[in-house]
C-alpha positions as CSV (number, residue, x, y, z in Angstrom):
1,X,-39.0,16.1,9.4
2,X,-37.2,19.2,10.9
3,X,-35.3,21.0,8.3
4,X,-32.4,20.7,10.1
5,X,-32.8,17.0,9.9
6,X,-33.6,17.7,5.6
7,X,-30.4,20.1,5.9
8,X,-28.4,17.5,6.6
9,X,-29.3,14.7,4.4
10,X,-29.3,16.8,1.3
11,X,-25.2,17.5,2.4
12,X,-24.5,14.1,3.0
13,X,-26.1,13.0,0.2
14,X,-24.1,16.0,-2.3
15,X,-20.7,14.6,-0.4
16,X,-21.6,11.2,-1.3
17,X,-21.7,12.3,-5.1
18,X,-18.8,13.9,-5.3
19,X,-16.7,12.1,-8.2
20,X,-12.5,11.8,-8.2
21,X,-12.1,14.4,-10.7
22,X,-14.1,16.8,-8.2
23,X,-11.2,15.6,-5.4
24,X,-8.2,16.3,-7.0
25,X,-5.1,15.0,-5.3
26,X,-1.7,17.3,-5.8
27,X,1.3,15.6,-5.6
28,X,2.9,19.3,-5.0
29,X,3.7,20.0,-1.1
30,X,4.6,17.8,2.5
31,X,4.6,14.3,2.7
32,X,5.3,12.3,5.4
33,X,5.1,8.1,5.3
34,X,4.8,5.7,8.1
35,X,9.0,5.8,8.5
36,X,8.1,9.4,9.3
37,X,10.5,10.3,6.1
38,X,9.8,13.8,4.7
39,X,9.5,14.2,1.2
40,X,9.0,17.9,-0.4
41,X,7.9,18.1,-4.0
42,X,7.7,21.3,-5.9
43,X,4.8,22.6,-8.5
44,X,4.1,19.6,-11.4
45,X,4.7,21.3,-15.0
46,X,2.4,21.2,-17.7
47,X,4.2,18.4,-18.8
48,X,3.7,16.2,-15.7
49,X,7.9,17.0,-14.3
50,X,8.6,17.7,-11.2
51,X,11.8,17.9,-8.8
52,X,11.8,17.9,-4.9
53,X,13.6,17.1,-2.0
54,X,13.3,13.7,-0.1
55,X,14.6,13.0,3.8
56,X,14.5,9.3,4.6
57,X,14.4,8.4,8.4
58,X,15.4,4.8,7.0
59,X,19.4,4.5,6.0
60,X,21.0,0.8,5.1
61,X,24.4,2.4,6.8
62,X,22.9,3.5,10.0
63,X,24.9,6.8,8.8
64,X,23.3,10.3,9.3
65,X,20.6,10.7,6.4
66,X,21.2,13.9,4.4
67,X,18.1,15.2,2.4
68,X,18.4,14.1,-1.2
69,X,17.2,15.1,-4.4
70,X,13.7,13.7,-6.4
71,X,13.1,14.3,-9.8
72,X,9.6,12.7,-11.3
73,X,7.3,12.5,-13.3
74,X,3.4,12.6,-13.5
75,X,1.2,10.7,-16.0
76,X,-2.2,13.2,-16.1
77,X,-4.8,11.4,-15.1
78,X,-7.9,10.5,-17.2
79,X,-11.5,12.3,-16.7
80,X,-12.4,10.6,-13.1
81,X,-9.0,9.4,-12.6
82,X,-6.6,9.5,-9.9
83,X,-3.1,10.2,-11.5
84,X,0.0,8.1,-11.7
85,X,3.0,8.9,-11.0
86,X,7.3,7.7,-10.7
87,X,10.2,9.3,-9.2
88,X,13.5,8.5,-8.1
89,X,16.3,9.3,-5.1
90,X,19.7,9.8,-5.3
91,X,21.1,8.8,-1.6
92,X,24.2,9.5,-3.5
93,X,25.2,12.0,-0.1
94,X,25.7,9.5,2.2
95,X,24.8,6.0,0.6
96,X,25.5,4.1,-2.8
97,X,22.3,3.1,-3.7
98,X,19.4,5.0,-5.7
99,X,15.4,4.4,-5.6
100,X,13.0,3.8,-7.9
101,X,8.6,5.0,-6.7
102,X,6.0,4.5,-9.1
103,X,2.6,4.7,-7.3
104,X,-0.9,6.5,-7.4
105,X,-2.1,9.6,-5.9
106,X,-5.9,9.6,-3.8
107,X,-7.8,11.5,-1.7
108,X,-10.5,9.6,0.3
109,X,-14.2,10.2,1.2
110,X,-12.6,12.2,4.0
111,X,-10.8,14.8,1.8
112,X,-7.1,12.9,2.9
113,X,-4.6,13.0,0.2
114,X,-2.9,10.1,0.1
115,X,0.2,8.5,-2.2
116,X,0.1,4.9,-2.5
117,X,4.0,3.8,-3.5
118,X,5.8,0.7,-4.1
119,X,9.7,1.3,-4.4
120,X,12.7,-0.8,-5.6
121,X,16.1,0.1,-4.2
122,X,19.2,-0.4,-5.8
123,X,22.6,-1.1,-3.8
124,X,26.2,-1.0,-5.7
125,X,27.4,-4.3,-5.1
126,X,31.5,-5.0,-5.7
127,X,31.2,-8.0,-8.2
128,X,27.9,-9.6,-10.6
129,X,28.1,-12.4,-7.8
130,X,27.1,-10.4,-5.3
131,X,24.4,-9.1,-7.9
132,X,21.0,-11.5,-6.1
133,X,21.2,-9.4,-2.8
134,X,21.3,-5.7,-4.9
135,X,18.2,-4.5,-5.0
136,X,15.3,-4.6,-2.1
137,X,11.1,-3.9,-3.0
138,X,9.3,-2.1,-0.4
139,X,5.8,-0.2,-0.1
140,X,5.4,2.7,1.3
141,X,1.7,5.1,1.8
142,X,2.2,9.3,2.6
143,X,-0.3,11.5,3.4
144,X,-0.1,15.2,2.9
145,X,1.5,17.4,6.3
146,X,0.3,20.0,6.3
147,X,2.3,23.0,7.7
148,X,2.7,27.0,8.3
149,X,4.1,28.3,4.7
150,X,7.3,29.3,5.7
151,X,8.4,25.9,6.8
152,X,10.2,23.6,4.7
153,X,11.8,20.6,4.0
154,X,15.1,21.8,5.8
155,X,13.7,23.4,8.7
156,X,11.9,20.3,9.5
157,X,14.4,17.9,9.1
158,X,17.2,17.6,11.9
159,X,20.7,18.2,10.9
160,X,23.5,15.6,10.8
161,X,25.3,17.6,13.2
162,X,22.6,18.0,15.7
163,X,23.0,13.7,15.8
164,X,24.6,12.9,19.5
165,X,27.7,11.0,19.0
166,X,27.6,7.8,21.4
């Protein structure tokens, strides 16, 4: 076996031995889900708390979505584990709804970071009789969006004033 082949086999063996703890998943940064919504999470504090901004591409009212605040907490992972987290988003700038997300952060064998989430969206209704239709449930998978340092969520999101009127 040539030295090039030996080096390749050794490298592949070392990569396969990397544990989840060595491929850390960090919540902070910019994320995009399969519906093209964007989420920017600030640095996670030592106690696990974090804040950020969320720009949805999906609205119940069909109106222009504006950046909405999010607040959450990350459970510190046990040794060799992936962190779990939860956060809420208040859509009060364009909708009378709130969404709670729970999820877990993963890094696959190729180094791709993903946030798998399940969410509950609560819409305000006018009466107790309408309560049955006020909650929706869904799932989103976010992947890290790599951008130059100077780009942040507001730069990447279109302005509501830019939307053409019919």
